[in-house]
PDB file of N, H, CA, C and O in Angstrom:
ATOM      1  N   MET A   1     -35.240  -5.539 -37.630  1.00  0.00           N
ATOM      2  CA  MET A   1     -33.974  -6.102 -37.280  1.00  0.00           C
ATOM      3  C   MET A   1     -32.857  -5.168 -37.729  1.00  0.00           C
ATOM      4  O   MET A   1     -32.992  -4.470 -38.734  1.00  0.00           O
ATOM      5  N   VAL A   2     -31.754  -5.155 -36.982  1.00  0.00           N
ATOM      6  H   VAL A   2     -31.645  -5.722 -36.165  1.00  0.00           H
ATOM      7  CA  VAL A   2     -30.630  -4.261 -37.267  1.00  0.00           C
ATOM      8  C   VAL A   2     -29.642  -4.955 -38.199  1.00  0.00           C
ATOM      9  O   VAL A   2     -29.298  -6.122 -38.012  1.00  0.00           O
ATOM     10  N   ASP A   3     -29.196  -4.208 -39.208  1.00  0.00           N
ATOM     11  H   ASP A   3     -29.476  -3.260 -39.360  1.00  0.00           H
ATOM     12  CA  ASP A   3     -28.203  -4.732 -40.145  1.00  0.00           C
ATOM     13  C   ASP A   3     -26.810  -4.492 -39.552  1.00  0.00           C
ATOM     14  O   ASP A   3     -26.304  -3.372 -39.611  1.00  0.00           O
ATOM     15  N   THR A   4     -26.191  -5.519 -38.990  1.00  0.00           N
ATOM     16  H   THR A   4     -26.602  -6.429 -38.943  1.00  0.00           H
ATOM     17  CA  THR A   4     -24.892  -5.383 -38.317  1.00  0.00           C
ATOM     18  C   THR A   4     -23.715  -5.371 -39.282  1.00  0.00           C
ATOM     19  O   THR A   4     -22.591  -5.097 -38.864  1.00  0.00           O
ATOM     20  N   SER A   5     -23.936  -5.657 -40.546  1.00  0.00           N
ATOM     21  H   SER A   5     -24.850  -5.879 -40.887  1.00  0.00           H
ATOM     22  CA  SER A   5     -22.839  -5.688 -41.514  1.00  0.00           C
ATOM     23  C   SER A   5     -22.265  -4.294 -41.766  1.00  0.00           C
ATOM     24  O   SER A   5     -21.124  -4.169 -42.212  1.00  0.00           O
ATOM     25  N   LYS A   6     -23.039  -3.252 -41.488  1.00  0.00           N
ATOM     26  H   LYS A   6     -23.965  -3.354 -41.126  1.00  0.00           H
ATOM     27  CA  LYS A   6     -22.575  -1.889 -41.733  1.00  0.00           C
ATOM     28  C   LYS A   6     -21.958  -1.236 -40.495  1.00  0.00           C
ATOM     29  O   LYS A   6     -21.445  -0.120 -40.579  1.00  0.00           O
ATOM     30  N   LEU A   7     -22.001  -1.913 -39.358  1.00  0.00           N
ATOM     31  H   LEU A   7     -22.417  -2.820 -39.289  1.00  0.00           H
ATOM     32  CA  LEU A   7     -21.421  -1.365 -38.143  1.00  0.00           C
ATOM     33  C   LEU A   7     -19.906  -1.555 -38.147  1.00  0.00           C
ATOM     34  O   LEU A   7     -19.405  -2.570 -38.632  1.00  0.00           O
ATOM     35  N   THR A   8     -19.188  -0.590 -37.613  1.00  0.00           N
ATOM     36  H   THR A   8     -19.595   0.234 -37.219  1.00  0.00           H
ATOM     37  CA  THR A   8     -17.720  -0.694 -37.528  1.00  0.00           C
ATOM     38  C   THR A   8     -17.284  -0.557 -36.069  1.00  0.00           C
ATOM     39  O   THR A   8     -17.922   0.124 -35.267  1.00  0.00           O
ATOM     40  N   ARG A   9     -16.190  -1.221 -35.762  1.00  0.00           N
ATOM     41  H   ARG A   9     -15.672  -1.775 -36.414  1.00  0.00           H
ATOM     42  CA  ARG A   9     -15.622  -1.101 -34.415  1.00  0.00           C
ATOM     43  C   ARG A   9     -14.689   0.095 -34.374  1.00  0.00           C
ATOM     44  O   ARG A   9     -13.999   0.382 -35.352  1.00  0.00           O
ATOM     45  N   PRO A  10     -14.665   0.784 -33.264  1.00  0.00           N
ATOM     46  CA  PRO A  10     -13.689   1.871 -33.142  1.00  0.00           C
ATOM     47  C   PRO A  10     -12.271   1.287 -33.163  1.00  0.00           C
ATOM     48  O   PRO A  10     -12.038   0.213 -32.609  1.00  0.00           O
ATOM     49  N   SER A  11     -11.335   1.982 -33.792  1.00  0.00           N
ATOM     50  H   SER A  11     -11.524   2.854 -34.242  1.00  0.00           H
ATOM     51  CA  SER A  11      -9.980   1.453 -33.926  1.00  0.00           C
ATOM     52  C   SER A  11      -9.195   1.552 -32.624  1.00  0.00           C
ATOM     53  O   SER A  11      -8.338   0.705 -32.373  1.00  0.00           O
ATOM     54  N   ASN A  12      -9.451   2.545 -31.797  1.00  0.00           N
ATOM     55  H   ASN A  12     -10.147   3.233 -32.001  1.00  0.00           H
ATOM     56  CA  ASN A  12      -8.709   2.721 -30.551  1.00  0.00           C
ATOM     57  C   ASN A  12      -9.706   2.853 -29.407  1.00  0.00           C
ATOM     58  O   ASN A  12     -10.205   3.946 -29.137  1.00  0.00           O
ATOM     59  N   ARG A  13      -9.993   1.749 -28.741  1.00  0.00           N
ATOM     60  H   ARG A  13      -9.588   0.862 -28.960  1.00  0.00           H
ATOM     61  CA  ARG A  13     -11.001   1.774 -27.683  1.00  0.00           C
ATOM     62  C   ARG A  13     -10.411   2.096 -26.322  1.00  0.00           C
ATOM     63  O   ARG A  13     -11.160   2.338 -25.375  1.00  0.00           O
ATOM     64  N   LYS A  14      -9.094   2.105 -26.196  1.00  0.00           N
ATOM     65  H   LYS A  14      -8.486   1.908 -26.964  1.00  0.00           H
ATOM     66  CA  LYS A  14      -8.473   2.337 -24.892  1.00  0.00           C
ATOM     67  C   LYS A  14      -8.309   3.806 -24.556  1.00  0.00           C
ATOM     68  O   LYS A  14      -8.083   4.151 -23.396  1.00  0.00           O
ATOM     69  N   GLY A  15      -8.414   4.650 -25.514  1.00  0.00           N
ATOM     70  H   GLY A  15      -8.597   4.370 -26.457  1.00  0.00           H
ATOM     71  CA  GLY A  15      -8.261   6.069 -25.257  1.00  0.00           C
ATOM     72  C   GLY A  15      -6.804   6.496 -25.330  1.00  0.00           C
ATOM     73  O   GLY A  15      -5.932   5.732 -25.742  1.00  0.00           O
ATOM     74  N   VAL A  16      -6.566   7.717 -24.927  1.00  0.00           N
ATOM     75  H   VAL A  16      -7.275   8.339 -24.592  1.00  0.00           H
ATOM     76  CA  VAL A  16      -5.234   8.304 -24.996  1.00  0.00           C
ATOM     77  C   VAL A  16      -4.428   7.838 -23.782  1.00  0.00           C
ATOM     78  O   VAL A  16      -4.940   7.881 -22.663  1.00  0.00           O
ATOM     79  N   PRO A  17      -3.183   7.395 -23.971  1.00  0.00           N
ATOM     80  CA  PRO A  17      -2.378   6.979 -22.824  1.00  0.00           C
ATOM     81  C   PRO A  17      -2.017   8.172 -21.948  1.00  0.00           C
ATOM     82  O   PRO A  17      -1.986   9.302 -22.435  1.00  0.00           O
ATOM     83  N   PRO A  18      -1.744   7.943 -20.660  1.00  0.00           N
ATOM     84  CA  PRO A  18      -1.391   9.060 -19.786  1.00  0.00           C
ATOM     85  C   PRO A  18      -0.052   9.660 -20.194  1.00  0.00           C
ATOM     86  O   PRO A  18       0.802   8.984 -20.768  1.00  0.00           O
ATOM     87  N   GLN A  19       0.109  10.917 -19.893  1.00  0.00           N
ATOM     88  H   GLN A  19      -0.584  11.466 -19.427  1.00  0.00           H
ATOM     89  CA  GLN A  19       1.370  11.572 -20.219  1.00  0.00           C
ATOM     90  C   GLN A  19       2.464  11.045 -19.308  1.00  0.00           C
ATOM     91  O   GLN A  19       2.191  10.639 -18.179  1.00  0.00           O
ATOM     92  N   THR A  20       3.686  11.047 -19.783  1.00  0.00           N
ATOM     93  H   THR A  20       3.908  11.376 -20.701  1.00  0.00           H
ATOM     94  CA  THR A  20       4.824  10.502 -19.043  1.00  0.00           C
ATOM     95  C   THR A  20       4.993  11.187 -17.700  1.00  0.00           C
ATOM     96  O   THR A  20       5.310  10.519 -16.716  1.00  0.00           O
ATOM     97  N   ILE A  21       4.799  12.456 -17.625  1.00  0.00           N
ATOM     98  H   ILE A  21       4.542  12.999 -18.424  1.00  0.00           H
ATOM     99  CA  ILE A  21       4.990  13.184 -16.373  1.00  0.00           C
ATOM    100  C   ILE A  21       3.981  12.743 -15.307  1.00  0.00           C
ATOM    101  O   ILE A  21       4.278  12.835 -14.116  1.00  0.00           O
ATOM    102  N   ASP A  22       2.806  12.270 -15.705  1.00  0.00           N
ATOM    103  H   ASP A  22       2.565  12.195 -16.672  1.00  0.00           H
ATOM    104  CA  ASP A  22       1.778  11.855 -14.756  1.00  0.00           C
ATOM    105  C   ASP A  22       2.121  10.539 -14.064  1.00  0.00           C
ATOM    106  O   ASP A  22       1.685  10.320 -12.934  1.00  0.00           O
ATOM    107  N   VAL A  23       2.888   9.657 -14.707  1.00  0.00           N
ATOM    108  H   VAL A  23       3.242   9.836 -15.625  1.00  0.00           H
ATOM    109  CA  VAL A  23       3.179   8.353 -14.132  1.00  0.00           C
ATOM    110  C   VAL A  23       4.595   8.234 -13.588  1.00  0.00           C
ATOM    111  O   VAL A  23       4.888   7.267 -12.884  1.00  0.00           O
ATOM    112  N   ALA A  24       5.467   9.157 -13.878  1.00  0.00           N
ATOM    113  H   ALA A  24       5.228   9.942 -14.450  1.00  0.00           H
ATOM    114  CA  ALA A  24       6.863   9.068 -13.452  1.00  0.00           C
ATOM    115  C   ALA A  24       7.022   9.284 -11.952  1.00  0.00           C
ATOM    116  O   ALA A  24       8.003   8.816 -11.375  1.00  0.00           O
ATOM    117  N   GLU A  25       6.100   9.970 -11.309  1.00  0.00           N
ATOM    118  H   GLU A  25       5.303  10.351 -11.778  1.00  0.00           H
ATOM    119  CA  GLU A  25       6.241  10.296  -9.895  1.00  0.00           C
ATOM    120  C   GLU A  25       6.113   9.081  -8.985  1.00  0.00           C
ATOM    121  O   GLU A  25       6.553   9.136  -7.837  1.00  0.00           O
ATOM    122  N   ASN A  26       5.526   7.984  -9.461  1.00  0.00           N
ATOM    123  H   ASN A  26       5.169   7.939 -10.394  1.00  0.00           H
ATOM    124  CA  ASN A  26       5.366   6.821  -8.609  1.00  0.00           C
ATOM    125  C   ASN A  26       6.665   6.031  -8.461  1.00  0.00           C
ATOM    126  O   ASN A  26       6.702   5.047  -7.722  1.00  0.00           O
ATOM    127  N   LEU A  27       7.718   6.439  -9.142  1.00  0.00           N
ATOM    128  H   LEU A  27       7.688   7.239  -9.742  1.00  0.00           H
ATOM    129  CA  LEU A  27       9.004   5.761  -9.043  1.00  0.00           C
ATOM    130  C   LEU A  27       9.963   6.453  -8.078  1.00  0.00           C
ATOM    131  O   LEU A  27      11.035   5.924  -7.785  1.00  0.00           O
ATOM    132  N   ASP A  28       9.591   7.620  -7.587  1.00  0.00           N
ATOM    133  H   ASP A  28       8.720   8.050  -7.825  1.00  0.00           H
ATOM    134  CA  ASP A  28      10.446   8.361  -6.670  1.00  0.00           C
ATOM    135  C   ASP A  28      10.430   7.726  -5.288  1.00  0.00           C
ATOM    136  O   ASP A  28       9.385   7.280  -4.814  1.00  0.00           O
ATOM    137  N   LYS A  29      11.587   7.687  -4.647  1.00  0.00           N
ATOM    138  H   LYS A  29      12.436   8.049  -5.032  1.00  0.00           H
ATOM    139  CA  LYS A  29      11.665   7.195  -3.283  1.00  0.00           C
ATOM    140  C   LYS A  29      11.266   8.312  -2.333  1.00  0.00           C
ATOM    141  O   LYS A  29      11.549   9.480  -2.600  1.00  0.00           O
ATOM    142  N   PRO A  30      10.605   7.967  -1.216  1.00  0.00           N
ATOM    143  CA  PRO A  30      10.279   9.008  -0.244  1.00  0.00           C
ATOM    144  C   PRO A  30      11.554   9.516   0.421  1.00  0.00           C
ATOM    145  O   PRO A  30      12.535   8.778   0.513  1.00  0.00           O
ATOM    146  N   PRO A  31      11.556  10.754   0.880  1.00  0.00           N
ATOM    147  CA  PRO A  31      12.736  11.288   1.563  1.00  0.00           C
ATOM    148  C   PRO A  31      13.082  10.451   2.796  1.00  0.00           C
ATOM    149  O   PRO A  31      12.206   9.857   3.424  1.00  0.00           O
ATOM    150  N   THR A  32      14.361  10.416   3.125  1.00  0.00           N
ATOM    151  H   THR A  32      15.072  10.898   2.615  1.00  0.00           H
ATOM    152  CA  THR A  32      14.812   9.674   4.299  1.00  0.00           C
ATOM    153  C   THR A  32      14.113  10.199   5.537  1.00  0.00           C
ATOM    154  O   THR A  32      13.995  11.410   5.727  1.00  0.00           O
ATOM    155  N   GLY A  33      13.654   9.293   6.373  1.00  0.00           N
ATOM    156  H   GLY A  33      13.750   8.310   6.219  1.00  0.00           H
ATOM    157  CA  GLY A  33      12.974   9.672   7.606  1.00  0.00           C
ATOM    158  C   GLY A  33      11.469   9.765   7.465  1.00  0.00           C
ATOM    159  O   GLY A  33      10.759   9.815   8.470  1.00  0.00           O
ATOM    160  N   GLN A  34      10.971   9.790   6.255  1.00  0.00           N
ATOM    161  H   GLN A  34      11.547   9.749   5.438  1.00  0.00           H
ATOM    162  CA  GLN A  34       9.520   9.862   6.051  1.00  0.00           C
ATOM    163  C   GLN A  34       8.923   8.475   6.240  1.00  0.00           C
ATOM    164  O   GLN A  34       9.510   7.478   5.821  1.00  0.00           O
ATOM    165  N   LYS A  35       7.766   8.415   6.864  1.00  0.00           N
ATOM    166  H   LYS A  35       7.288   9.225   7.203  1.00  0.00           H
ATOM    167  CA  LYS A  35       7.075   7.153   7.101  1.00  0.00           C
ATOM    168  C   LYS A  35       6.280   6.743   5.864  1.00  0.00           C
ATOM    169  O   LYS A  35       5.676   7.580   5.193  1.00  0.00           O
ATOM    170  N   VAL A  36       6.291   5.445   5.573  1.00  0.00           N
ATOM    171  H   VAL A  36       6.782   4.765   6.118  1.00  0.00           H
ATOM    172  CA  VAL A  36       5.522   4.885   4.468  1.00  0.00           C
ATOM    173  C   VAL A  36       4.697   3.723   5.007  1.00  0.00           C
ATOM    174  O   VAL A  36       5.109   3.090   5.979  1.00  0.00           O
ATOM    175  N   PRO A  37       3.547   3.422   4.408  1.00  0.00           N
ATOM    176  CA  PRO A  37       2.698   2.349   4.925  1.00  0.00           C
ATOM    177  C   PRO A  37       3.282   0.958   4.656  1.00  0.00           C
ATOM    178  O   PRO A  37       3.968   0.731   3.660  1.00  0.00           O
ATOM    179  N   LEU A  38       2.986   0.043   5.573  1.00  0.00           N
ATOM    180  H   LEU A  38       2.428   0.228   6.382  1.00  0.00           H
ATOM    181  CA  LEU A  38       3.336  -1.367   5.434  1.00  0.00           C
ATOM    182  C   LEU A  38       2.057  -2.141   5.697  1.00  0.00           C
ATOM    183  O   LEU A  38       1.470  -2.030   6.773  1.00  0.00           O
ATOM    184  N   GLN A  39       1.627  -2.920   4.726  1.00  0.00           N
ATOM    185  H   GLN A  39       2.104  -3.011   3.852  1.00  0.00           H
ATOM    186  CA  GLN A  39       0.381  -3.656   4.890  1.00  0.00           C
ATOM    187  C   GLN A  39       0.673  -5.125   5.105  1.00  0.00           C
ATOM    188  O   GLN A  39       1.378  -5.758   4.319  1.00  0.00           O
ATOM    189  N   VAL A  40       0.121  -5.657   6.180  1.00  0.00           N
ATOM    190  H   VAL A  40      -0.452  -5.143   6.819  1.00  0.00           H
ATOM    191  CA  VAL A  40       0.214  -7.083   6.477  1.00  0.00           C
ATOM    192  C   VAL A  40      -1.175  -7.574   6.846  1.00  0.00           C
ATOM    193  O   VAL A  40      -2.000  -6.811   7.348  1.00  0.00           O
ATOM    194  N   ARG A  41      -1.429  -8.847   6.595  1.00  0.00           N
ATOM    195  H   ARG A  41      -0.759  -9.467   6.187  1.00  0.00           H
ATOM    196  CA  ARG A  41      -2.728  -9.442   6.921  1.00  0.00           C
ATOM    197  C   ARG A  41      -2.587 -10.201   8.227  1.00  0.00           C
ATOM    198  O   ARG A  41      -1.807 -11.149   8.320  1.00  0.00           O
ATOM    199  N   ILE A  42      -3.340  -9.784   9.234  1.00  0.00           N
ATOM    200  H   ILE A  42      -3.973  -9.014   9.158  1.00  0.00           H
ATOM    201  CA  ILE A  42      -3.348 -10.457  10.528  1.00  0.00           C
ATOM    202  C   ILE A  42      -4.793 -10.662  10.962  1.00  0.00           C
ATOM    203  O   ILE A  42      -5.710 -10.037  10.429  1.00  0.00           O
ATOM    204  N   SER A  43      -4.978 -11.533  11.922  1.00  0.00           N
ATOM    205  H   SER A  43      -4.233 -12.040  12.355  1.00  0.00           H
ATOM    206  CA  SER A  43      -6.331 -11.796  12.398  1.00  0.00           C
ATOM    207  C   SER A  43      -6.860 -10.587  13.180  1.00  0.00           C
ATOM    208  O   SER A  43      -6.079  -9.820  13.745  1.00  0.00           O
ATOM    209  N   PRO A  44      -8.166 -10.423  13.208  1.00  0.00           N
ATOM    210  CA  PRO A  44      -8.745  -9.318  13.983  1.00  0.00           C
ATOM    211  C   PRO A  44      -8.378  -9.398  15.471  1.00  0.00           C
ATOM    212  O   PRO A  44      -8.211  -8.375  16.135  1.00  0.00           O
ATOM    213  N   GLU A  45      -8.256 -10.623  15.979  1.00  0.00           N
ATOM    214  H   GLU A  45      -8.391 -11.454  15.440  1.00  0.00           H
ATOM    215  CA  GLU A  45      -7.899 -10.787  17.396  1.00  0.00           C
ATOM    216  C   GLU A  45      -6.480 -10.284  17.665  1.00  0.00           C
ATOM    217  O   GLU A  45      -6.235  -9.603  18.660  1.00  0.00           O
ATOM    218  N   LEU A  46      -5.545 -10.626  16.767  1.00  0.00           N
ATOM    219  H   LEU A  46      -5.745 -11.180  15.959  1.00  0.00           H
ATOM    220  CA  LEU A  46      -4.166 -10.175  16.940  1.00  0.00           C
ATOM    221  C   LEU A  46      -4.073  -8.666  16.804  1.00  0.00           C
ATOM    222  O   LEU A  46      -3.342  -8.019  17.554  1.00  0.00           O
ATOM    223  N   ARG A  47      -4.796  -8.108  15.868  1.00  0.00           N
ATOM    224  H   ARG A  47      -5.390  -8.633  15.259  1.00  0.00           H
ATOM    225  CA  ARG A  47      -4.814  -6.645  15.701  1.00  0.00           C
ATOM    226  C   ARG A  47      -5.337  -5.969  16.961  1.00  0.00           C
ATOM    227  O   ARG A  47      -4.754  -4.998  17.443  1.00  0.00           O
ATOM    228  N   ARG A  48      -6.435  -6.486  17.487  1.00  0.00           N
ATOM    229  H   ARG A  48      -6.908  -7.275  17.096  1.00  0.00           H
ATOM    230  CA  ARG A  48      -7.024  -5.927  18.705  1.00  0.00           C
ATOM    231  C   ARG A  48      -6.046  -6.020  19.875  1.00  0.00           C
ATOM    232  O   ARG A  48      -5.897  -5.074  20.649  1.00  0.00           O
ATOM    233  N   GLU A  49      -5.381  -7.171  19.995  1.00  0.00           N
ATOM    234  H   GLU A  49      -5.502  -7.939  19.366  1.00  0.00           H
ATOM    235  CA  GLU A  49      -4.411  -7.371  21.071  1.00  0.00           C
ATOM    236  C   GLU A  49      -3.215  -6.414  20.931  1.00  0.00           C
ATOM    237  O   GLU A  49      -2.767  -5.818  21.911  1.00  0.00           O
ATOM    238  N   PHE A  50      -2.712  -6.280  19.707  1.00  0.00           N
ATOM    239  H   PHE A  50      -3.075  -6.763  18.911  1.00  0.00           H
ATOM    240  CA  PHE A  50      -1.579  -5.394  19.440  1.00  0.00           C
ATOM    241  C   PHE A  50      -1.924  -3.941  19.774  1.00  0.00           C
ATOM    242  O   PHE A  50      -1.191  -3.265  20.495  1.00  0.00           O
ATOM    243  N   LYS A  51      -3.042  -3.483  19.242  1.00  0.00           N
ATOM    244  H   LYS A  51      -3.638  -4.033  18.657  1.00  0.00           H
ATOM    245  CA  LYS A  51      -3.476  -2.103  19.501  1.00  0.00           C
ATOM    246  C   LYS A  51      -3.749  -1.880  20.990  1.00  0.00           C
ATOM    247  O   LYS A  51      -3.414  -0.831  21.540  1.00  0.00           O
ATOM    248  N   GLY A  52      -4.366  -2.883  21.637  1.00  0.00           N
ATOM    249  H   GLY A  52      -4.638  -3.735  21.190  1.00  0.00           H
ATOM    250  CA  GLY A  52      -4.642  -2.774  23.067  1.00  0.00           C
ATOM    251  C   GLY A  52      -3.371  -2.687  23.881  1.00  0.00           C
ATOM    252  O   GLY A  52      -3.281  -1.898  24.822  1.00  0.00           O
ATOM    253  N   TYR A  53      -2.371  -3.507  23.518  1.00  0.00           N
ATOM    254  H   TYR A  53      -2.444  -4.147  22.753  1.00  0.00           H
ATOM    255  CA  TYR A  53      -1.089  -3.480  24.229  1.00  0.00           C
ATOM    256  C   TYR A  53      -0.436  -2.107  24.075  1.00  0.00           C
ATOM    257  O   TYR A  53       0.056  -1.537  25.049  1.00  0.00           O
ATOM    258  N   ALA A  54      -0.433  -1.580  22.849  1.00  0.00           N
ATOM    259  H   ALA A  54      -0.833  -2.044  22.059  1.00  0.00           H
ATOM    260  CA  ALA A  54       0.155  -0.264  22.605  1.00  0.00           C
ATOM    261  C   ALA A  54      -0.569   0.804  23.422  1.00  0.00           C
ATOM    262  O   ALA A  54       0.065   1.675  24.016  1.00  0.00           O
ATOM    263  N   ASN A  55      -1.873   0.732  23.446  1.00  0.00           N
ATOM    264  H   ASN A  55      -2.388   0.024  22.963  1.00  0.00           H
ATOM    265  CA  ASN A  55      -2.659   1.707  24.197  1.00  0.00           C
ATOM    266  C   ASN A  55      -2.411   1.586  25.698  1.00  0.00           C
ATOM    267  O   ASN A  55      -2.248   2.600  26.377  1.00  0.00           O
ATOM    268  N   ASP A  56      -2.381   0.363  26.225  1.00  0.00           N
ATOM    269  H   ASP A  56      -2.515  -0.461  25.674  1.00  0.00           H
ATOM    270  CA  ASP A  56      -2.162   0.141  27.653  1.00  0.00           C
ATOM    271  C   ASP A  56      -0.797   0.639  28.108  1.00  0.00           C
ATOM    272  O   ASP A  56      -0.645   1.088  29.244  1.00  0.00           O
ATOM    273  N   HIS A  57       0.190   0.561  27.228  1.00  0.00           N
ATOM    274  H   HIS A  57       0.066   0.196  26.306  1.00  0.00           H
ATOM    275  CA  HIS A  57       1.550   0.975  27.583  1.00  0.00           C
ATOM    276  C   HIS A  57       1.880   2.379  27.063  1.00  0.00           C
ATOM    277  O   HIS A  57       3.036   2.802  27.077  1.00  0.00           O
ATOM    278  N   ASP A  58       0.851   3.087  26.608  1.00  0.00           N
ATOM    279  H   ASP A  58      -0.088   2.744  26.597  1.00  0.00           H
ATOM    280  CA  ASP A  58       0.971   4.478  26.181  1.00  0.00           C
ATOM    281  C   ASP A  58       2.089   4.669  25.147  1.00  0.00           C
ATOM    282  O   ASP A  58       2.924   5.566  25.263  1.00  0.00           O
ATOM    283  N   VAL A  59       2.073   3.794  24.134  1.00  0.00           N
ATOM    284  H   VAL A  59       1.395   3.065  24.040  1.00  0.00           H
ATOM    285  CA  VAL A  59       3.053   3.895  23.060  1.00  0.00           C
ATOM    286  C   VAL A  59       2.309   3.824  21.725  1.00  0.00           C
ATOM    287  O   VAL A  59       1.319   3.106  21.588  1.00  0.00           O
ATOM    288  N   ASN A  60       2.798   4.571  20.759  1.00  0.00           N
ATOM    289  H   ASN A  60       3.603   5.155  20.870  1.00  0.00           H
ATOM    290  CA  ASN A  60       2.214   4.576  19.428  1.00  0.00           C
ATOM    291  C   ASN A  60       2.415   3.209  18.794  1.00  0.00           C
ATOM    292  O   ASN A  60       3.465   2.596  18.983  1.00  0.00           O
ATOM    293  N   ALA A  61       1.431   2.717  18.043  1.00  0.00           N
ATOM    294  H   ALA A  61       0.578   3.216  17.890  1.00  0.00           H
ATOM    295  CA  ALA A  61       1.520   1.404  17.411  1.00  0.00           C
ATOM    296  C   ALA A  61       2.696   1.336  16.436  1.00  0.00           C
ATOM    297  O   ALA A  61       3.333   0.289  16.318  1.00  0.00           O
ATOM    298  N   ASN A  62       2.994   2.431  15.739  1.00  0.00           N
ATOM    299  H   ASN A  62       2.476   3.281  15.835  1.00  0.00           H
ATOM    300  CA  ASN A  62       4.149   2.451  14.843  1.00  0.00           C
ATOM    301  C   ASN A  62       5.444   2.266  15.626  1.00  0.00           C
ATOM    302  O   ASN A  62       6.313   1.491  15.226  1.00  0.00           O
ATOM    303  N   ARG A  63       5.566   2.968  16.727  1.00  0.00           N
ATOM    304  H   ARG A  63       4.860   3.597  17.052  1.00  0.00           H
ATOM    305  CA  ARG A  63       6.768   2.860  17.561  1.00  0.00           C
ATOM    306  C   ARG A  63       6.882   1.455  18.154  1.00  0.00           C
ATOM    307  O   ARG A  63       7.979   0.900  18.216  1.00  0.00           O
ATOM    308  N   LEU A  64       5.777   0.883  18.584  1.00  0.00           N
ATOM    309  H   LEU A  64       4.886   1.334  18.533  1.00  0.00           H
ATOM    310  CA  LEU A  64       5.791  -0.472  19.135  1.00  0.00           C
ATOM    311  C   LEU A  64       6.272  -1.464  18.082  1.00  0.00           C
ATOM    312  O   LEU A  64       7.074  -2.345  18.391  1.00  0.00           O
ATOM    313  N   PHE A  65       5.798  -1.336  16.849  1.00  0.00           N
ATOM    314  H   PHE A  65       5.146  -0.620  16.598  1.00  0.00           H
ATOM    315  CA  PHE A  65       6.254  -2.226  15.776  1.00  0.00           C
ATOM    316  C   PHE A  65       7.748  -2.067  15.541  1.00  0.00           C
ATOM    317  O   PHE A  65       8.452  -3.059  15.352  1.00  0.00           O
ATOM    318  N   GLU A  66       8.248  -0.819  15.551  1.00  0.00           N
ATOM    319  H   GLU A  66       7.676  -0.013  15.705  1.00  0.00           H
ATOM    320  CA  GLU A  66       9.683  -0.585  15.362  1.00  0.00           C
ATOM    321  C   GLU A  66      10.495  -1.247  16.481  1.00  0.00           C
ATOM    322  O   GLU A  66      11.554  -1.821  16.227  1.00  0.00           O
ATOM    323  N   GLN A  67       9.998  -1.166  17.709  1.00  0.00           N
ATOM    324  H   GLN A  67       9.138  -0.700  17.916  1.00  0.00           H
ATOM    325  CA  GLN A  67      10.692  -1.794  18.841  1.00  0.00           C
ATOM    326  C   GLN A  67      10.695  -3.320  18.697  1.00  0.00           C
ATOM    327  O   GLN A  67      11.711  -3.972  18.938  1.00  0.00           O
ATOM    328  N   ILE A  68       9.569  -3.869  18.310  1.00  0.00           N
ATOM    329  H   ILE A  68       8.743  -3.339  18.115  1.00  0.00           H
ATOM    330  CA  ILE A  68       9.455  -5.321  18.133  1.00  0.00           C
ATOM    331  C   ILE A  68      10.390  -5.781  17.024  1.00  0.00           C
ATOM    332  O   ILE A  68      11.079  -6.790  17.174  1.00  0.00           O
ATOM    333  N   TRP A  69      10.419  -5.059  15.925  1.00  0.00           N
ATOM    334  H   TRP A  69       9.859  -4.240  15.804  1.00  0.00           H
ATOM    335  CA  TRP A  69      11.270  -5.434  14.788  1.00  0.00           C
ATOM    336  C   TRP A  69      12.747  -5.356  15.175  1.00  0.00           C
ATOM    337  O   TRP A  69      13.532  -6.236  14.822  1.00  0.00           O
ATOM    338  N   SER A  70      13.121  -4.310  15.894  1.00  0.00           N
ATOM    339  H   SER A  70      12.484  -3.595  16.181  1.00  0.00           H
ATOM    340  CA  SER A  70      14.504  -4.171  16.340  1.00  0.00           C
ATOM    341  C   SER A  70      14.887  -5.330  17.257  1.00  0.00           C
ATOM    342  O   SER A  70      15.966  -5.905  17.111  1.00  0.00           O
ATOM    343  N   TYR A  71      14.017  -5.674  18.192  1.00  0.00           N
ATOM    344  H   TYR A  71      13.141  -5.207  18.310  1.00  0.00           H
ATOM    345  CA  TYR A  71      14.258  -6.795  19.105  1.00  0.00           C
ATOM    346  C   TYR A  71      14.417  -8.098  18.325  1.00  0.00           C
ATOM    347  O   TYR A  71      15.319  -8.886  18.609  1.00  0.00           O
ATOM    348  N   TYR A  72      13.557  -8.323  17.356  1.00  0.00           N
ATOM    349  H   TYR A  72      12.825  -7.683  17.125  1.00  0.00           H
ATOM    350  CA  TYR A  72      13.607  -9.550  16.556  1.00  0.00           C
ATOM    351  C   TYR A  72      14.915  -9.643  15.772  1.00  0.00           C
ATOM    352  O   TYR A  72      15.546 -10.699  15.736  1.00  0.00           O
ATOM    353  N   LYS A  73      15.323  -8.533  15.143  1.00  0.00           N
ATOM    354  H   LYS A  73      14.811  -7.675  15.172  1.00  0.00           H
ATOM    355  CA  LYS A  73      16.556  -8.539  14.369  1.00  0.00           C
ATOM    356  C   LYS A  73      17.762  -8.808  15.254  1.00  0.00           C
ATOM    357  O   LYS A  73      18.672  -9.534  14.853  1.00  0.00           O
ATOM    358  N   ASP A  74      17.785  -8.228  16.461  1.00  0.00           N
ATOM    359  H   ASP A  74      17.046  -7.638  16.786  1.00  0.00           H
ATOM    360  CA  ASP A  74      18.891  -8.452  17.394  1.00  0.00           C
ATOM    361  C   ASP A  74      19.006  -9.914  17.782  1.00  0.00           C
ATOM    362  O   ASP A  74      20.113 -10.425  17.955  1.00  0.00           O
ATOM    363  N   ARG A  75      17.883 -10.590  17.921  1.00  0.00           N
ATOM    364  H   ARG A  75      16.983 -10.176  17.780  1.00  0.00           H
ATOM    365  CA  ARG A  75      17.869 -11.992  18.395  1.00  0.00           C
ATOM    366  C   ARG A  75      18.018 -13.006  17.256  1.00  0.00           C
ATOM    367  O   ARG A  75      18.519 -14.109  17.471  1.00  0.00           O
ATOM    368  N   HIS A  76      17.584 -12.634  16.040  1.00  0.00           N
ATOM    369  H   HIS A  76      17.177 -11.738  15.865  1.00  0.00           H
ATOM    370  CA  HIS A  76      17.543 -13.602  14.947  1.00  0.00           C
ATOM    371  C   HIS A  76      18.405 -13.230  13.750  1.00  0.00           C
ATOM    372  O   HIS A  76      18.398 -13.934  12.740  1.00  0.00           O
ATOM    373  N   GLY A  77      19.137 -12.144  13.850  1.00  0.00           N
ATOM    374  H   GLY A  77      19.142 -11.572  14.671  1.00  0.00           H
ATOM    375  CA  GLY A  77      20.042 -11.728  12.764  1.00  0.00           C
ATOM    376  C   GLY A  77      19.326 -11.235  11.631  1.00  0.00           C
ATOM    377  O   GLY A  77      19.937 -10.847  10.636  1.00  0.00           O
TER     378      GLY A  77
END
């Protein structure tokens, strides 16, 4: 049997924290005009329909979303 009374726990089990320079870059804003991802949860059927519509009308899905959003804002403020 092992005598556990003589075992010690390490004082710092988390390790060394990351350097400040390694984590500061996630706070920078992307340059104006650069595209950034937008994640939304939609049904597979709606995704298929959206992508199919974009493909049928020879328009990029990103551009189609921008057009839809612009139309919505114009109508709903």
